N, C-alpha and C positions, 0 to 999 in steps of 0.2 A: 771378280767382277764379271767375267765372261759367263759364269753360270747364271747370273741374274738377267742377262739379256733376253733369253727366251720368254721369261715371265713378263719382262717389260714389253716385248712385242705383243704378247698375248693380251695384256691389259690395254694396250693401245688399240689393238684390233677390236676388242670388245667395246671400248669407248666409241670408236668410229661406228660400229654397228648400232649402238644405242642412239647415237646422234642421228644416224640414217633413219632408224625406225621412228624416232621422235619427230623427225622432219616429215616423214610420211604420214604420221598420225595427226600432227597438229599445225602444219603450215597453213596459214589462214588466207582468206580472201574476203572481198566485200561485194555487196550487191548494189547495183545502180539501177534505179527505175525512173522512167520518164515522168511519172505522176504517182499520186497516192493510191489511185485505183489499182495500178499495176502492183504496187507494194502490197496492197490487201490481197490480191490474187496469188502472188508468187513470192512474197517476202518471207524471210526466215523469222522464226520465233526464238531462235537460239538453242534448239534442241539437237544440233548436229552431233555433239559429243556423246550423248547418251542414247539417242534414238535415230541417228542418221544412217541410212543405207547407202553405200557407194553407188553412184548413179549408173555406172556400167553394169553392176550386178542387178540393180532394180530394173533396168531397161531390158535385161536379158531374161528375167524370170518367166514371163509369159511364153517365151519360145522354148525354154528348157522344160517347162511344165505345162504344156497346153492342155493335158488331160485334167490337171488340178484346176486350171483356169475355167474350163468348161463346167466342172463340178460345182464351183463356188460362185460363178458369175452367170449372167444371162446373155449368152452368146447366140446370135442368130446365125443361120447358114451363111458360110462364106465370110464370116467376120474377120477383120484384120487383127491378127494376133502379134503384130510387130511393134516394137518400141512402146511408146506411150499410148498408142491407139487401143491396145488391148485393155488398158485400165478403164477406158470409157464403159466397158461392159459392166462395171460396178455402179453404173448410173451417174458417173461424174461428168461435170460440165467441162468442155474442152474448147480450145481455140486452135485454129489450123496452124498458126505461126509459132506455137510453143511445143516443146518436146514432150511435155507431160500435161495432164489435165489441170484445171484451176484447183488451187488448194495444195499443190505440191511445190515446195521450194527446193531449189538446187543451189547449194552454197559450198564453197571449198573449205574443208577443214582436213588437211592432209590430202584428201582427194575430194572431188565433187560429191557431196552427199545429199540424199533426198530426205526431206522431212515433210510433215504436213503442217498446214496452218488453218486458221479459222474459216477461210473461204471454202475449204473442202466440204463442210457441212452447211455453209451459209451462202450458197449460190443456187438460185432457182433456175432451172432450165424449162423453157416453154416454147410453144409455137402458136402462131395465130391461124395458120392453115396447115393441113396435114403434110403438104409437100414442101414447106419452106424450111430453110436452115434454122437450127435451134437458136433461140435468143436467151440471154442471161440477165437475170435480175440480181445484181450483186448486193449481198446482205440479206437476201431472202432465204426462206427455209429450203434446204436441200432435200426436197421430198422424194427424189429418185435415188439418193445416195445410199448404197448398200455397204456401210462401214464394216459390219460384221462379216459379210462375204469377203471383203478385201483382206481383213485380218485372218480369216480362216484359210484363205489361199496362201498368204505369207507363212503362216505357221505350218501348214501341211507341206509346203515346199521345204522348210527347214528340217523336217523329219523324213524327207525322201532321200534314198541313197544316191540319187543323181546330183544332190547338192554338194559336189566336190569340185576340185580344180579341174579334173579331167572331164567332168560333165559340164562345167560352166564356161571354162575358158574358150573353147571353140566358138560358142555363141557370142561371148563378149567380144572376141577379136573380129567377128564379122561386123560388129557395130562400132567398135572403138579401136583406135590405133594404140597399141601398147609396145613399148620397147622391151628389151630383155629384162631390165631391172624392174619395170612395172609388172611384167608378166610374173616374175619371181615373187614379188611382194603380194600380188593378188593370190597366187597359189599358196604361199606360206602364211599370209596374214589376213587379208581382207575377206576372202571367201570363208575360211574357218571361223573368223570372228563374227561375221554376219550371220552365219548359220547358228552359232552359239547364242548370240544376242536375240535372235528370233525365237529360239527354243525357250530361253528364259522368259521372254515376253509372253509366249504362249502358256507357260506354266502359271504366270501371274494372272492371266485372264481365263484360266481353265474353268473358273466358276460360271462363266457365261454360258457354257454348254449345258449346265444344269438348270438354267432359267429359260423362260420363254424367249424365242428368237426375237431379235430387235426388229427385223424387217426394214425395208427401204425407208429412209427419212427419219430414222429413230436410232437412239442408243440408250443405254442405261446411265443417264446423266448423274444419278445420285450414287450408285454403287461404285462407279469408276473412281471418283476421288475418295469415297469413304474407305474402300478396301485398299487402294493403291497408295494413297497419300497419308491417310490417318491410321492405316493398319487396324481399323476397327474389326471386332470379331465378326465372323461369318453369320449371316442370318437368312431368314426365308423371305425377306421382302423383295419386291420387284419394283424397279424404278424406271421402266421404259418410258421415254418421252419423245415427242416430236421435236425436231430441230426448229427453233423459233426464228422469226425474222429479227434482224438486228436494228431495224429502223423504228423510229417513233416510240422508243421504249418508255418515254415519259408518260404516255397515255395509259400505260399499264400499272402505274404506281398505285399501290393499295388494292 
């Protein structure tokens, strides 16, 4: 009987480890919004499991990779590269009282994860005078949004040797408080998994580099679902299109 105890303890330890990892991966949360407009701007579409980036990692990326940010975004002299402000360089609409621009959802699934929603590409930013604060037309075409630049930045970061626990954690811990267990799980799990997921996504979208650049306010709305969802054969067609407005769609029927 005594010889079986070490195995019993080992199995118990492994079971506890699996429970802990599962809790880290899948413990959930909910989002509460004051109104439907806020839900449109920041609500989750349910993609956290397959496409969610842990918020502390997403927030730290511009400061870990400022050179890649400058390469793929349009940063003016003295631009703020901290937190969510840096992501505005991709032409995204932003509000001062939110940590990330409009179109980014933060929802807990294991940890707080960042995903995008429809408002990212369907919010118009405009000014009535050159010196006034930007205004937003919600549901309008995101004519300044550089989606391809944002994706290129994320994919380039994932292939950079600085995307490691030693490279990322010092920046993450400047912005987020982590206890010893959270620090360990980020080093062993979240940072490597995020890097791997971004590399896989970059491989899936590698075809975009062989086509005309999307440019601000556009993406290839036909090839994205055709190649990613239906797995249709590669072809030479180009489907770059402007982001449309979401209002008064009935007038376009026919």
